[in-house]
C-alpha positions as CSV (number, residue, x, y, z in Angstrom):
1,M,0.0,0.0,0.0
2,G,2.8,2.4,0.9
3,N,4.5,1.6,-2.4
4,L,1.4,2.5,-4.3
5,E,1.1,5.8,-2.5
6,A,4.7,6.6,-3.3
7,L,4.2,5.8,-6.9
8,G,1.1,8.0,-7.0
9,D,3.0,10.9,-5.4
10,A,5.8,10.5,-8.0
11,I,3.3,10.6,-10.9
12,T,1.5,13.6,-9.4
13,G,4.8,15.4,-9.0
14,G,5.6,14.7,-12.6
15,F,2.4,16.1,-13.8
16,I,3.0,19.3,-11.7
17,G,6.5,19.7,-13.0
18,R,5.2,19.3,-16.6
19,A,2.6,21.9,-16.0
20,L,5.2,24.4,-14.6
21,E,7.9,23.6,-17.2
22,P,6.3,21.9,-20.2
23,T,9.6,21.6,-22.1
24,A,11.9,20.5,-19.3
25,G,14.0,17.5,-20.3
26,E,12.3,17.2,-23.7
27,I,14.3,16.9,-26.9
28,S,13.1,19.5,-29.4
29,D,13.3,19.2,-33.2
30,D,16.8,20.6,-33.2
31,G,18.1,17.7,-31.1
32,H,18.8,19.8,-28.0
33,T,17.3,19.8,-24.5
34,H,16.0,23.1,-23.2
35,E,16.7,23.6,-19.5
36,K,16.3,26.5,-17.1
37,S,19.1,25.2,-14.9
38,C,22.5,23.8,-15.8
39,L,22.4,20.0,-16.1
40,N,26.0,19.7,-14.7
41,C,25.9,21.9,-11.6
42,G,22.3,23.1,-11.3
43,A,23.1,26.8,-11.5
44,P,20.5,29.1,-13.1
45,L,21.1,29.6,-16.8
46,R,21.4,33.2,-18.1
47,G,22.9,32.6,-21.5
48,P,24.3,29.9,-23.9
49,F,26.8,28.8,-21.3
50,C,26.6,28.1,-17.6
51,A,28.2,31.0,-15.6
52,E,29.4,28.6,-12.9
53,C,31.0,25.6,-14.7
54,G,31.1,26.7,-18.3
55,Q,29.0,23.9,-19.7
56,R,26.6,24.6,-22.6
57,A,23.2,25.6,-21.5
58,H,21.4,23.2,-23.8
59,V,23.1,19.8,-24.5
60,H,22.2,17.7,-27.5
61,R,21.0,14.1,-27.8
62,S,21.2,13.5,-31.6
63,V,23.4,11.7,-34.0
64,R,24.2,14.9,-35.8
65,G,25.3,16.4,-32.5
66,F,27.4,13.3,-31.8
67,M,29.2,13.7,-35.1
68,Q,29.8,17.4,-34.5
69,D,31.4,16.5,-31.2
70,F,33.5,13.9,-33.0
71,L,34.8,16.3,-35.6
72,Q,35.4,19.0,-33.0
73,G,37.4,16.6,-30.9
74,M,39.5,15.7,-33.9
75,L,40.0,19.3,-34.9
76,N,40.5,20.5,-31.3
77,F,37.7,22.6,-30.0
78,E,35.3,24.3,-32.3
79,G,37.4,25.8,-35.0
80,K,40.6,26.5,-33.1
81,F,42.3,24.2,-35.4
82,W,41.5,26.4,-38.4
83,H,42.4,29.6,-36.5
84,T,45.8,28.2,-35.3
85,L,47.3,26.3,-38.3
86,P,47.2,29.1,-40.9
87,M,48.7,31.6,-38.4
88,L,51.3,29.1,-37.2
89,A,52.4,28.5,-40.8
90,W,52.5,32.1,-42.0
91,R,52.3,34.5,-39.0
92,P,53.7,32.5,-36.2
93,G,55.2,35.5,-34.4
94,E,51.9,37.3,-34.3
95,M,50.1,34.2,-33.0
96,T,52.7,33.6,-30.3
97,R,52.5,37.2,-29.2
98,R,48.7,37.2,-29.1
99,Y,48.6,34.0,-27.2
100,I,51.1,35.2,-24.6
101,A,49.1,38.5,-24.3
102,G,46.0,36.5,-23.3
103,E,44.1,35.5,-26.4
104,R,43.7,31.9,-25.3
105,A,40.2,31.0,-26.5
106,R,41.0,31.6,-30.2
107,F,44.0,29.4,-30.5
108,I,45.0,25.8,-29.6
109,S,47.2,25.9,-26.6
110,P,50.9,25.2,-27.4
111,V,51.0,22.0,-25.2
112,A,47.9,20.6,-26.9
113,L,49.2,21.3,-30.4
114,Y,52.6,19.9,-29.5
115,L,51.1,16.6,-28.2
116,F,49.0,16.4,-31.4
117,T,52.0,17.0,-33.7
118,V,54.2,14.5,-31.9
119,F,51.5,11.8,-32.4
120,A,51.0,12.8,-36.0
121,M,54.8,12.8,-36.7
122,F,55.5,9.3,-35.4
123,A,52.3,8.0,-37.0
124,A,53.3,9.4,-40.4
125,L,56.9,8.1,-40.0
126,N,55.7,4.6,-39.1
127,F,53.1,4.7,-41.9
128,T,55.6,5.6,-44.5
129,G,58.2,3.2,-43.2
130,T,60.7,5.9,-42.5
131,L,61.4,4.5,-39.1
132,G,61.4,0.9,-40.3
133,S,64.7,-0.8,-40.1
134,A,64.2,-3.8,-42.3
135,H,64.2,-1.9,-45.6
136,S,67.2,0.2,-44.5
137,N,69.1,-3.0,-43.5
138,V,68.4,-4.5,-47.0
139,N,69.7,-1.4,-48.7
140,L,72.8,-1.3,-46.5
141,Q,73.6,-5.0,-47.0
142,G,73.2,-4.6,-50.8
143,G,75.5,-1.6,-50.8
144,L,78.1,-3.4,-48.8
145,K,78.0,-6.4,-51.1
146,T,78.4,-4.1,-54.1
147,D,81.4,-2.3,-52.5
148,I,83.1,-5.7,-51.8
149,A,82.6,-6.8,-55.4
150,D,84.1,-3.4,-56.7
151,E,87.1,-3.7,-54.4
152,Q,87.7,-7.3,-55.5
153,A,87.6,-6.2,-59.2
154,A,90.1,-3.4,-58.4
155,I,92.4,-5.9,-56.6
156,A,92.3,-8.1,-59.7
157,K,93.4,-5.2,-61.9
158,L,96.2,-4.3,-59.4
159,Q,97.5,-7.8,-59.3
160,A,97.7,-7.8,-63.1
161,Q,99.7,-4.6,-62.9
162,R,101.9,-6.1,-60.3
163,A,102.6,-9.1,-62.5
164,A,103.5,-6.8,-65.4
165,A,105.7,-4.7,-63.0
166,V,107.5,-7.9,-61.8
167,A,108.2,-8.9,-65.4
168,A,109.5,-5.4,-66.2
169,G,111.6,-5.3,-63.0
170,Q,109.8,-2.2,-61.7
171,D,109.3,-1.2,-58.0
172,L,106.3,-2.9,-56.5
173,A,105.9,-0.8,-53.3
174,A,103.1,1.5,-54.6
175,I,101.1,-1.3,-56.1
176,E,101.4,-3.4,-52.9
177,R,100.2,-0.5,-50.8
178,K,97.1,-0.1,-53.0
179,I,96.4,-3.8,-52.8
180,A,96.7,-3.8,-49.1
181,K,94.4,-0.9,-48.8
182,K,91.7,-2.6,-51.0
183,Q,92.0,-5.7,-48.9
184,A,91.5,-3.8,-45.7
185,N,88.4,-2.1,-47.2
186,I,87.0,-5.5,-48.0
187,A,87.6,-6.7,-44.5
188,D,85.9,-3.7,-43.0
189,D,82.9,-4.2,-45.4
190,R,82.6,-7.9,-44.5
191,N,82.7,-7.1,-40.8
192,A,80.0,-4.5,-41.2
193,L,78.0,-7.0,-43.2
194,N,78.3,-9.5,-40.4
195,G,77.2,-6.9,-37.8
196,N,80.4,-7.0,-35.9
197,S,82.5,-4.2,-37.4
198,L,82.9,-2.3,-34.2
199,T,84.2,-5.3,-32.4
200,N,86.6,-6.5,-35.1
201,A,87.8,-2.9,-35.9
202,G,88.5,-2.1,-32.3
203,G,85.6,0.3,-31.9
204,V,84.5,-1.1,-28.6
205,D,88.0,-1.2,-27.2
206,D,88.6,2.5,-28.2
207,A,85.2,3.6,-26.7
208,P,85.0,4.8,-23.1
209,N,84.1,2.2,-20.6
210,W,80.7,3.6,-19.8
211,I,79.5,3.3,-23.4
212,R,80.9,-0.1,-24.3
213,P,77.9,-2.1,-22.9
214,F,75.5,0.1,-25.0
215,I,77.6,-0.6,-28.2
216,K,77.7,-4.3,-27.5
217,H,73.9,-4.3,-26.9
218,A,73.3,-2.5,-30.1
219,Q,75.5,-5.0,-32.0
220,E,73.7,-8.0,-30.5
221,N,70.2,-6.8,-31.4
222,P,70.1,-3.7,-33.5
223,Q,66.4,-3.9,-34.4
224,L,65.4,-4.1,-30.8
225,V,67.6,-1.2,-29.8
226,S,66.2,0.8,-32.7
227,A,62.7,0.2,-31.6
228,R,63.5,1.1,-28.0
229,V,65.2,4.3,-29.1
230,Q,62.1,5.3,-31.2
231,D,59.9,4.5,-28.3
232,A,62.0,6.6,-25.9
233,A,62.0,9.5,-28.4
234,S,58.2,9.5,-28.6
235,K,57.7,9.1,-24.8
236,Y,60.2,11.7,-23.9
237,S,59.6,14.2,-26.7
238,W,58.6,16.8,-24.1
239,L,62.3,17.0,-23.2
240,L,62.8,19.1,-26.3
241,I,61.1,22.0,-24.6
242,P,63.2,22.3,-21.5
243,L,66.3,21.6,-23.6
244,S,65.5,24.5,-25.9
245,V,64.4,27.1,-23.5
246,P,67.9,27.9,-22.1
247,F,69.0,28.7,-25.6
248,M,66.2,31.3,-25.8
249,W,67.5,32.9,-22.7
250,L,70.9,33.3,-24.5
251,L,69.1,35.1,-27.3
252,F,67.6,37.7,-25.0
253,P,70.0,38.0,-22.0
254,F,69.1,41.6,-21.2
255,R,65.4,41.8,-22.1
256,R,63.5,41.3,-18.8
257,R,60.3,42.0,-20.7
258,Y,60.3,38.4,-21.9
259,N,60.2,35.7,-19.2
260,T,60.5,31.9,-19.2
261,Y,56.9,31.4,-19.9
262,D,57.1,33.5,-23.1
263,H,60.1,31.5,-24.3
264,M,58.3,28.2,-23.5
265,V,55.3,29.2,-25.6
266,F,57.6,30.3,-28.5
267,V,59.6,27.0,-28.4
268,T,56.5,24.8,-28.2
269,Y,54.8,26.4,-31.1
270,S,58.0,26.4,-33.1
271,L,58.6,22.7,-32.4
272,S,55.0,21.9,-33.4
273,F,55.5,23.5,-36.7
274,M,58.8,21.6,-37.3
275,M,57.1,18.3,-36.6
276,M,54.4,19.2,-39.1
277,L,57.2,19.7,-41.7
278,V,58.5,16.2,-40.9
279,V,55.0,14.9,-41.5
280,A,54.7,16.7,-44.8
281,G,58.2,15.6,-45.9
282,S,57.5,11.9,-45.1
283,L,54.2,12.0,-47.0
284,L,55.9,13.7,-50.0
285,I,58.6,11.0,-50.1
286,E,55.9,8.3,-49.8
287,L,54.2,9.9,-52.8
288,G,57.4,9.7,-54.8
289,L,58.3,13.4,-54.6
290,P,61.7,13.4,-52.8
291,S,62.9,16.5,-54.6
292,L,59.9,18.5,-53.4
293,A,60.4,17.1,-49.9
294,S,64.0,18.3,-49.9
295,L,62.8,21.9,-50.4
296,L,61.2,21.8,-47.0
297,F,64.7,21.8,-45.5
298,F,64.9,25.6,-46.3
299,V,61.6,26.4,-44.5
300,P,62.7,26.2,-40.8
301,P,65.1,29.2,-40.9
302,F,62.5,31.3,-42.6
303,H,59.8,30.3,-40.1
304,M,62.2,31.0,-37.2
305,Y,62.9,34.4,-38.6
306,R,59.2,35.3,-38.9
307,Q,58.3,33.9,-35.5
308,L,61.2,35.7,-33.8
309,R,60.5,39.0,-35.4
310,G,56.7,38.9,-34.7
311,A,56.8,37.4,-31.2
312,Y,59.6,39.6,-29.8
313,E,58.9,42.6,-32.0
314,L,62.4,42.7,-33.5
315,G,63.9,44.7,-36.3
316,R,65.0,42.9,-39.4
317,F,68.7,42.9,-38.7
318,S,68.2,41.8,-35.1
319,A,65.8,39.0,-36.2
320,V,68.3,37.8,-38.8
321,M,71.2,37.6,-36.4
322,R,69.1,35.8,-33.8
323,T,67.8,33.4,-36.4
324,M,71.3,32.3,-37.3
325,A,72.0,31.7,-33.6
326,L,68.7,29.9,-33.1
327,V,69.4,27.6,-36.0
328,T,72.7,26.6,-34.4
329,F,71.0,26.2,-31.0
330,A,68.3,24.1,-32.6
331,F,70.9,21.6,-33.8
332,A,72.5,21.5,-30.4
333,A,69.1,20.9,-28.6
334,A,68.2,18.2,-31.2
335,G,71.6,16.5,-30.7
336,M,71.2,16.4,-26.9
337,F,67.7,15.0,-27.2
338,L,68.8,12.3,-29.6
339,A,71.6,11.4,-27.3
340,A,69.2,11.2,-24.4
341,A,66.8,9.1,-26.3
342,A,69.5,6.7,-27.5
343,A,70.9,6.4,-23.9
344,I,67.4,5.6,-22.6
345,G,66.6,3.2,-25.5
346,M,69.9,1.3,-25.2
347,S,69.9,1.0,-21.4
């Protein structure tokens, strides 16, 4: 009996609520609910977004809305993708300056863009086979075999010359040195073909003690080491940012107007663009356009110049000088990162 009374009270309450707010909880023809209070925190609604938690006032429950969310998730928040990429490509300095100044809602944050481009770069490199070692190993072995054949043919000619020199009573010292050199080259190529060139050539013995275990490990299983180095490079790609920021300090040692945060935003946006270039280059190579891909090598200095000049409001001469220094610093930071990734992957 009590259950029936409770059920009756619930039904009565529902009718009263429907009478007071006839559209509450309903889904209209546009696929959205129409509420007076936020469905997330319950705060009263006074506009298209909740003033307390920021959620949209009217949520959707439609397939079209789901697909819109899917596309927005891929393109990162309602058109930010299309605001950010063109400016990053052509007006990177202005975009960096505007983001630092506080225009955060218009552009993708540097961290979000960086994570996206890291994922896209490694996905493209793996898709195109650039990071694959099998194809490279085949090409290397084929080249070594060709070199050995060429050296053997050269030795045969030298031996014929030596026989002629012996018959003529000429000095054989020069010919003997050439033959010995060719034979040494063949030995080195065969060692490399067998995967033990460093051991046989004394590379491990000449290396410092702390690095010898890494070299031996790489010799024993080069494919596994390569995969581990790639994995370390992807996992620790964020290291490029702290490795690069100190070089930015060196570019602006006496400008207190720019702090570490400004340099981090600059570096992160710049690295994101460089990774997009790697993606574009790998795809061009996959499409059979290596000459066009090689032209992308000249883009980074130009992009650095435009970003430096716009972000830090530099004159042309000052931007050019700092660009030349930044290119050098970029190679240094990349070298330190690759060394760190190799050490982590080979450990």
